[in-house]
C-alpha positions as CSV (number, residue, x, y, z in Angstrom):
1,X,6.1,-3.7,192.5
2,X,4.9,-7.2,193.1
3,X,2.8,-8.2,196.2
4,X,5.8,-9.3,198.2
5,X,7.5,-5.9,198.1
6,X,6.8,-3.2,200.6
7,X,7.5,0.5,200.4
8,X,7.5,3.7,202.4
9,X,7.4,3.4,206.2
10,X,6.4,-0.3,205.9
11,X,10.0,-1.0,204.9
12,X,11.0,-0.6,208.5
13,X,9.8,-4.2,209.1
14,X,13.0,-5.4,207.3
15,X,14.9,-4.1,210.3
16,X,15.1,-6.5,213.2
17,X,12.9,-5.3,216.0
18,X,15.8,-5.1,218.5
19,X,17.6,-2.6,216.1
20,X,14.5,-0.5,215.6
21,X,14.9,1.8,218.6
22,X,18.5,2.7,217.7
23,X,17.4,3.5,214.1
24,X,14.4,5.6,215.2
25,X,16.5,7.5,217.7
26,X,19.1,8.3,215.0
27,X,16.3,9.5,212.7
28,X,15.0,11.7,215.6
29,X,18.5,13.0,216.1
30,X,18.5,14.0,212.4
31,X,15.2,15.8,212.9
32,X,16.7,17.6,215.8
33,X,19.7,18.8,213.7
34,X,22.2,16.2,214.8
35,X,23.7,13.3,212.9
36,X,21.1,11.1,211.3
37,X,21.5,7.3,210.5
38,X,24.1,6.4,207.9
39,X,23.5,4.0,205.0
40,X,26.8,2.3,205.8
41,X,25.2,1.0,209.0
42,X,22.1,-0.3,207.4
43,X,23.3,-1.3,203.9
44,X,22.9,-5.0,204.7
45,X,19.2,-4.5,205.5
46,X,18.0,-2.1,202.7
47,X,19.3,-1.4,199.2
48,X,20.0,2.2,198.4
49,X,16.5,2.9,197.0
50,X,14.8,1.3,200.0
51,X,17.2,3.2,202.4
52,X,16.3,6.6,200.9
53,X,12.6,5.7,201.0
54,X,12.5,4.4,204.5
55,X,14.6,7.3,205.8
56,X,12.4,9.8,204.0
57,X,9.1,8.3,205.1
58,X,10.2,7.7,208.7
59,X,11.4,11.3,209.0
60,X,8.2,12.6,207.5
61,X,6.1,10.5,209.7
62,X,8.0,11.6,212.9
63,X,7.7,15.3,211.9
64,X,4.0,14.9,211.2
65,X,3.4,13.1,214.5
66,X,5.2,15.8,216.4
67,X,3.6,18.7,214.5
68,X,0.0,17.3,214.8
69,X,0.5,15.7,218.3
70,X,0.0,12.2,216.8
71,X,-3.6,12.8,215.9
72,X,-3.1,12.7,212.1
73,X,-5.4,10.2,210.2
74,X,-2.6,9.9,207.6
75,X,-0.2,8.9,210.4
76,X,-2.4,6.2,211.8
77,X,-3.0,4.8,208.3
78,X,0.7,4.5,207.7
79,X,1.2,2.8,211.1
80,X,-1.7,0.4,210.5
81,X,0.4,-1.1,207.7
82,X,2.9,-2.3,210.4
83,X,2.6,-5.1,212.9
84,X,1.8,-4.1,216.5
85,X,5.3,-4.5,217.8
86,X,6.7,-2.0,215.3
87,X,3.8,0.4,215.8
88,X,4.4,0.3,219.5
89,X,8.1,0.9,219.1
90,X,7.7,3.9,216.8
91,X,5.1,5.5,219.0
92,X,7.2,4.9,222.1
93,X,10.3,6.5,220.5
94,X,8.3,9.5,219.2
95,X,6.6,10.0,222.5
96,X,9.8,9.8,224.6
97,X,11.5,12.5,222.5
98,X,8.5,14.7,221.5
99,X,9.4,17.7,223.7
100,X,13.0,17.7,222.3
101,X,11.8,17.5,218.7
102,X,9.2,20.2,219.1
103,X,11.8,22.5,220.6
104,X,14.3,21.7,217.8
105,X,11.7,22.3,215.1
106,X,10.5,25.5,216.6
107,X,14.1,26.7,217.0
108,X,14.8,25.8,213.4
109,X,11.8,27.8,212.1
110,X,12.6,30.7,214.4
111,X,16.2,30.7,213.1
112,X,15.0,30.6,209.5
113,X,12.5,33.4,210.1
114,X,14.9,35.5,212.1
115,X,17.3,35.5,209.1
116,X,14.5,37.2,207.1
117,X,12.6,38.9,209.9
118,X,15.0,40.6,212.3
119,X,13.9,42.5,215.4
120,X,12.3,45.7,214.3
121,X,10.4,48.7,215.6
122,X,7.4,50.0,213.7
123,X,7.5,53.6,212.7
124,X,4.9,55.3,210.6
125,X,5.9,58.3,208.6
126,X,3.3,60.3,206.6
127,X,4.5,62.6,203.8
128,X,1.9,65.2,203.4
129,X,3.5,68.2,201.7
130,X,5.0,66.6,198.5
131,X,3.1,67.7,195.3
132,X,4.4,64.6,193.5
133,X,3.0,62.2,196.0
134,X,-0.4,63.9,196.0
135,X,-0.6,63.6,192.2
136,X,0.2,59.9,192.4
137,X,-2.7,59.2,194.7
138,X,-1.1,55.9,195.5
139,X,-0.5,55.0,199.2
140,X,3.1,54.0,199.8
141,X,4.8,52.6,202.9
142,X,8.4,53.2,203.8
143,X,9.8,50.3,205.9
144,X,13.1,51.0,207.6
145,X,14.9,47.9,208.9
146,X,18.1,47.5,210.9
147,X,19.7,44.3,209.6
148,X,22.3,42.6,211.9
149,X,24.9,40.7,209.9
150,X,28.1,39.5,211.6
151,X,27.5,41.8,214.5
152,X,27.3,44.9,212.2
153,X,24.0,46.8,211.9
154,X,23.1,48.1,208.5
155,X,20.0,50.1,207.8
156,X,17.8,49.1,204.9
157,X,14.9,51.2,203.7
158,X,12.1,49.6,201.5
159,X,9.3,51.5,199.8
160,X,6.2,49.4,199.1
161,X,2.9,50.0,197.5
162,X,-0.4,48.5,198.9
163,X,-0.1,45.2,197.0
164,X,3.6,44.6,198.1
165,X,2.6,45.4,201.7
166,X,-0.2,42.9,201.5
167,X,2.1,40.2,200.2
168,X,4.5,40.9,203.0
169,X,1.7,40.7,205.6
170,X,0.5,37.4,204.1
171,X,4.0,36.0,204.2
172,X,4.4,37.0,207.8
173,X,1.0,35.5,208.7
174,X,1.9,32.2,207.0
175,X,5.3,32.1,208.9
176,X,3.4,32.7,212.1
177,X,1.0,29.9,211.5
178,X,3.9,27.5,210.9
179,X,5.6,28.6,214.1
180,X,2.3,28.1,216.0
181,X,1.8,24.6,214.6
182,X,5.2,23.6,215.8
183,X,4.7,24.8,219.4
C-alpha cells in the first residue's frame, strides 16, 4: 500500500458525509440481525476488496463500541484516524441505536446458548451400593437433560468424570461472561 491508500475503518472517508448515516444505520441493521448494506449500492465508491474491508471493520468497531460502552482504547485509536465530521457521525449513529444493538446482541447470544443449554433442573443422585463403582474410586456425575426440539421433549442422560464436568463448568462460565459483557 502506498501512502495515499487507506484501509480498514478509514476507508469510510471515501463515502460522502451525507451518505454516511444511511450506510452506518444499514451496518447497525446487520448487527441487529436485519439486512445489512449491499455492495451493489456502494460499488461506485469502493472496489470489492475495500467494500469487504470497510464493512468488516465498521461492523467490528460498532460491536466493540456497544460491548465496551465506547470506552475502548482500540476504538478511539481507530476513530482518531478519521476527520472530526466522520468521528462525530459514527459516534452519533452508534449512540442513537446502542440500546437496540445491545438487546439484539444479548438475544443472539441467549439464542445460541439456549440451543446448547436448555432449561434444566439439577438433580444429584448418589450411587452407594454398587461394588463396581466402589472399586473404580472415580467420582462420576450423571447429568439428565430434557432437550426440546420442535416442541418434542427428549431425555438425554450424560455420564461425566471429574475432568469432563470441569470442562462443562468452564464452558458455562465463559458463556456467562460473554452474556454479562453484552448486557
